[in-house]
N, C-alpha and C positions, 0 to 999 in steps of 0.2 A: 504494500500500500504506500503510495507516495505521500509526501508531507501535506500537500494541499488537500488530498482526500482525507487524510487522518484529521486534519484541523476541521474540515467540514463535518465529519462524524461527531467530533467532540462538541462542536457548536450545536448540532442538532440534539445531542444527548443532554446538553446543558439546558436547552430550551424545553426539552421533554420533562426535565426535572424541575422546571420553573425557577431556575437559579437567577434569572433576570427579573423575577418578581418575588422578592423575599418576604412579602407580607405574610405569607403562610408560615414561614419559619418564625417570624416574630410572634404571631398569634399562638403558636405551639410553644414557643420559648418562655413567654412571660409567666403563664401558670406553672410551668415546670420550675422556674426560678422562685416563684412564690412558695412552692412546696419545699424546695431545698432550703430556703432561708428560714421558714417556719420550723421545719423538722430539725434543722441544725442550730436553732436558736441564734440565728444571725451569723453563724460561723460554720457553714457546711464545709466538709472536707474538700480541698481544692481539686484533688484527683477525681472525686465523685462529680463535682460540678463540671469539670472539663469533659468527662465521659458523657454526661447528660446533654451538654451543649452540642457536642459532636453527634450524639444520638438523635437529637432533635433535627439537625440538618439532614442526616441520612434518612430518617424515617419520613420526614415531610417530603423529601425528594422521591423516595420509594412510593409514598402514597399518591403523589401526582402522577407517576408513571402508571401505577395500578388503576387510577381513575381514568386515565386516557385509554388504557387497554379496554376497560369495561365500556367506555363511551365512544369507542372508535366508530360506531355506526350512527351515533347521534351527533357528535361534534361537527361533522361536515354541514349539518343543517342549521347550526346556530352561528350567528354572525360573529360573536365574540370568540368562538372556539374553532372555527373552520380552518384557521391557519396553523393550528397546533401540528407539530411534526408528524404524529401518527395519523391525524385526521387528513392532513394534506399529502399523506403517503410519502413523505420524505424519509420516514423511518419505518422499517418493517415491523410486523408483529413479533417476529423472533428477536429482533434487536431490543424492542421494548421489554419483552419478557426477560431477556438476559440482563438488561440494566436494572430492572426491579429486583431480580434475584440477587445480583451482586450487592446492591445497596442494602437489602435486608440482611444478607450474610455479614456484611461489614458491621452493621448495627448489632447483630447478635454476638459477634466476636467482642465488641465493646462490653456488652452485657455480661459476658463470661468472666469479666474481671471483677464482678460484684458478688454479693452473697447469694446463697441458694434461694431465698425468698424473692429477691429481685429477678433472678433468672426464671423462676417459675412464673412470675407475673408477666414476664416478657412474652411468653407464648400467647397469653390472652391479648396483649397489645398487638401482636402481629395478626392475630385472627380478626381483631376489630378493624385494623387498617386495611386488611385484604378484603374484608366483606363489606366495608362501608360503601364502595361505589355501586353495589347492587341494591342498596336500600332505597334509592330514589325511584326504583321500579316496583318495589314491594309495598311501600306505605308512604303516607304524606308527612312523616316526621323524620326524614333523613338527617335533619339538622341536630336532632337529639342524639342520634347515633354518632354523628360527627363529634359531638361534644364528648361522648364516651371515648371515642378513638383518640381525639386530640388531648383529652385529659388523663389518659391512662398513665402518662408520665408522672402524675401526682402521686398515686399510691406506690409506684415504682421508686420515686424519689424518697418517700418516707421509708420504704423498705431498705433502700441502699444506705440511708443515713442512720436510721435507728433500729433496723431489722424488726419493725413492727408496723401495724396498720391501725393507728389510733382513730378515734372519732373525727379528729381534726382533718385527717387525710380525706375522709369521705365527705365532710362538709365542703372542703375545698374542691373536691371532685364534682360535687353537685353545683357549686358556684360556676365552675368551668362549663358545665353543661348548659346552664342558663346563659352564660356569656356567648357560647357557641351558637345557640339558637338565635340570639340577638344579631350577632354580626353576620351569620350565614343567611338569615332571613333577609337582611339588608342586601346581601350579595345576590340572593335569589330574586329579589325584586327587580334587579337589572335584567334578568333573563326570563321574566315571567311569561311574556308573550311567546317567546320561542319555545319555552318548556311546555306550554299548553299545546303548541302545534305538534311537538314530537312525542308528547305523552309522558314527559318526565314529571315526577311529583316533587313538591316542596312545601315548606311551611308558608312561603309567600303566596302560593296558590290556595293553600288551606285557609289561611287567615283572611284572604280576600280584602274587602274594604276596611276590615278592622285591624289590618297589619300594623299601622302606626300605634294604635291603642294598645294592642297586645305587646308590641315591642316595648312600649313605655312601662307596662306592668312588669315585664320581665326585667327591665333595667332597675326598677325600684326593688324588686325581689333580690336581684344580684347585689345591689349596694347594701341592702339590709343584711344579707347573708355574709358579705365581706366584713360588715361592721360587727356582726356576731362573732365571726372568727377572730377579729381583733380583740374583742372583749374576752373571749375564752383563752386567748393566748397571752393576755396581759399587755397588749400593745399600748403605746402612748399617743400623745397628741399629734405627733408628726405623721404617724400612720393614718390617722383620721383626716389630716390635712390632705394626704394623698387621695383619700376617698372623696373628699370635698372637690378636689380638682377633677377627679374621675366623674363625679356627678355633673359638673358643668360640661364636661365633654359629652356625656350622655344627652344632655339638653341640646347641645350643638348638633348631635346626630339627628335628633328629632326635627330640628330646623332643616337639616339637609334633605331629609326624606319627606318633607311636608307636602310636596307636589308629586311625589312618587316618580320623578324624572330619573331615568337610568343613571345620568351623570351624577346627580345628587346622592342617589342611593349608593353608588360606588364610592363616592367620597366619604360617606358615612361609614361604610365598611372599612375603608382604609384608616379612618380616624380611630378605630379600635386599637391600633398599634399604640397610639398616644394614651388611650385608656389603660391598657395593660401596663405601659411604662409608668404611668402615674401611680398606680397601685404598688408596683415594685419599688419605685423610688421612695415612696412613703415608708414601705417596709424596710428597705435597706438603711435609710437614714435613721429610722426609729430604733434600729438595733445597735447603731453606733453609740458609744459611751455618752457622747454629748446629747444624743437624741433620746436617751432613756433616763436621763436624770431629771 
């Protein structure tokens, strides 16, 4: 294979993995970091943190490839996805399967450096990631399933740091499910008309004209649950300042989706990166000595 051909394949694989659109990595990373900092009382082991950050990148990339494999017959009919490498036939099905397998294998090799409980939980995480792309054909709540798949790093993080799964891990896992339904419904609002045409299900379609209202209720529930987590974990004022900023970002998202225009809905989806960052920054600084006195 000549150099130009090799570079072309690498570029297509990078596009297949959505490395040019890192928003998915961020949305998977923030709750994982929340869990690591809470489980580690502000001082998670550096090695474990590095393993989980790398694992997030690998599994999000693998999930994108798995999703494109499952949607290879639908994506050519949707304006936003028709130019994806597999949909546009610039990458073969065999190549996509090979990339997904390699990424999942690399992620599993990372997990093998952790304790037995974390390794056991990783099999559930892989099953969730692999089966999620099928959910949009089976029921109207694929966003809930996405939340479970994206949030499985939370119990794994607790297992890696403390070798146990306390109530706090599951409360945080539930919070991530709520958050995933919020941002992925905003994302699905962008494609609602195309999804109706091709027969793909989503919460955006299920919620219909009550989408903004339901997203608002979910945002309130998410913030309340994060506040409860802060109370149960003994967090201080700076953590709640982070939640206050996150609440304003949630209001901004409501403004962006007010007319249900695709561009505004997509901006609201992207804004969730700032939401997740605000929560983590509040948590991070609150655990610092100056933030906890």
